[in-house]
N, C-alpha and C positions, 0 to 999 in steps of 0.2 A: 424338288418336293417342298410344299408348304409345311412348316413345322407343326401346323394345326391339323394336318391331314393324316388319315390312317393309311393312305395309299400313295404310291409313287406316281401313279398315272391312272387315267380312266378313259373309257370309250363311251361314246353316245351313239345310239342307233336310232335313225329316223326313217320310217317307211313313208314313202310319198306316192301319191296318185292324183294326177290332174290338179296340181297345186300352183299353177303359174301365177295366180293372183296374190298369193301370200308367201311364196317360197323365198324370194330374195330378202324381204324384211325379216322373216322368221329365222333364216339361217344366219343373217348378220347379227340378230339379237342373241342367238345361241352362241355364236363365236365370241361375242363380247362377254357374255357371262362366264364362258370357259376361260377366257384370258384373265378375268379378274380373280380366278382361283389360285393362280400362280403354280398350278400343277400341270404336268405334261398330259396331253390329251389327243384324241383323234375323234373325228365325227364321221360316222359311216352313214351315207345317204343311200337307202335301199329303194331304188326306183322300181315301180310296180306296174309296168304296162301302160303308162300314161298315153293319152291320145291328143293332148294339147302341147304346149311348148315347155312343159315341166322338165323333160329330159335334157333339152338343150341348156336351160338355165342351170340345172344341176351340174352339167359338164363344165360350164363356165366357172362355177365355184371350185370344182376339182382342179381345174387348170390354173386357177389363180391363187389357190391356198393349199399349202402342203399338208395342212391338218385335215383336209376334207378328202374322203375316199368315196367314190360313186360305184355302186353295184347296179347293174341293169338287168331287169327281168322283162320278158316279153308278154306276160299276161297278168291281169290284176289278181292278186291273192295276198291279202294283208299279212296273214300268219306266215306264209312262205317268205315274204319279203323280210319280215322280222327275223325269222330263223336264219336266212342267208346273211343278214347283218350281224347277228350274234356270232355266227361261225367265222366271220371275217375279222372280228375284234381280236386285238392282241394284248390289251391292257388288263390290269388287275381286277377292275370292277366294270361291269357293263350296265349302262343306264339307258332305259328306253324312254324316249320322248316322242310325242306326235308333233307334226309340224304346226298344229294349232294349240298345243298343250305342253308347255314346258315351264320350268321354274328355277330361278337362281337359288332360292332358299332350299328347294328340294335337292338340287345338286350339291349344295354345301352340306346338307344333312347326310347325303350319301358318302361324302368324303370323310365324315366323322364316324362312320358306322363302326360299332363295337365288334370285336372279334367273334363274339358268341353268335352273331346273326349271319345267316346265309345271304341276306339281302334286305332291301328296304322297299316298302310299298306305300304310295300315297293313296290312302283310302278315302273315298267319297262318303263313307258311311260311319265315320267316327263322329263323336259328339261335337267336336270343335271344327268339323269340316264346313266349308262354304261351297255349296253346290248350286251354281247358278244356271244349271241346265233346265230344259223344259220338263214339266211334270211327267210326261210320258217316258222320257229317258231315265228319270229317277226311278220310276216304277219298274222299268225294264231291268235296271241294275239290281234293285232289291229282289225281284223275282228270280233273276239269274243266280244270285248268291244263295237264296233260299234253296233252290234246286241243288246247287253245289254242296251245301251242307247236308242235305238229305242223302245224296248219292255218294259223297266222298268223305263225309265227317270232317271236313276241313275246319281249321281254326281261323282261316283267313276271312276278313270281312269285305275284301274287294280284290279282284285280280286283273282288272282292266285299267288302263291309264298309266301314269308314270310309275316306274319301278326300277330297281337296281338289283343286280345279282352278281355275286363274286364269280369271276371267270372260272375258278376251279370247280364250282358247283355246276356251272353251265357245261363245262367239258364232261363232267361225270354223267349228265342226264340228257343232253340235247339230242343225241342220236337215238334215244329211246322214244322220243316224242313222235306220235303218229298224227296229231292234229295240225291242220293248217287253218286258213281263213280266220275265224273269230277266236279260236281256242288254243293256238300255239302257246302263247304266254301263260294262259291259265294252266294248261297241262304241265308245262315246265315247272311252274311253282308247286303244283300238286305233287309232282314226282319228287321234288326236292324235299318237300314237307313230309312225304311218306317215309323217307329214310331217316326221320328223326331230327330234322333240322328246323330251325325257327326263323321266321321273318319278323322284322320290326315294322310296325305300321305307324304312320304319321298322318295327321289330318290333311286332306287335300283342299285346295282352293281352286275352283274351276268356274270359268265363265265362257259361254259359247261365243267365239268371235266370228262364227259363220255357221250356217245350218250343217247338220251332220251329212257327210258324203254318202253314208249308207242308209238304206231304207229300212226302218226298224221292223215293220211288219213282215219283211222278207227275211230278216236276220233271225227272228224269234224261232220259227220252225226249223230253220237250218241249224241253229245253235242247239236246240233241244235234241235233234237227231244226233248231232255230234257228241253231246254229253252222254247220251245213252250208249253210243258206240264206244266211247272212252271207258265207261263203266264196265262194259263187257270185256274190253281189252285188259283192264286192270284185274278183273276177276280171273281171266285165263292166265295172266302172269302169276297171280297168287297161287293158282293150282300147280303151275310148273315149279314154283319155289318150294311148295310143300312136298313135291315128289322128288326133289333133289336129295 
């Protein structure tokens, strides 16, 4: 354990889908920044029904590096891949990276997380954030958070992108999460926050290294439908709690 770290170890979860063009470079980069922390770690690659050579490349990493664990899924579902990865983790804090969005500075901030926080979020909407995405994606993020605040009264300014959650909180809440696809991580954070816990937010720095793999106009109606479904689920759960 590094004397500057709050944790003895950490896990990184990376969902992947059709990433053959950037997989090797990104995984090697992430391995390098993990090694520089001098803290024990594991990297969980959660393969997500790829149709190209992604799965074979990921298997090669698992076979050649004891720090890498591969989970294979037979159909594309980002949230399900993320959930399966979180459930596989064994270390004290779980960090979510995307294959095209990861950061050594964020990783180091995770390892210094104060005891009072359940986790750390890299928010694209903070004052000092540097968001290099296209305007339409920035608008979609702002609209999504606006709806979140209306429906769930959350204090979070962002729920997508890089984040870290203490494994103890994941264990307490993950089996209650009903959302997959786009909302698994959002629902997990909301559930943890609902029980009186606080997340620390830090500015995000993001530049698109390739076009988004998801089509935004298809995601918006699907996400809105899922948000309202989640709102109803929370309402029903609150009624059951009142009746206990």
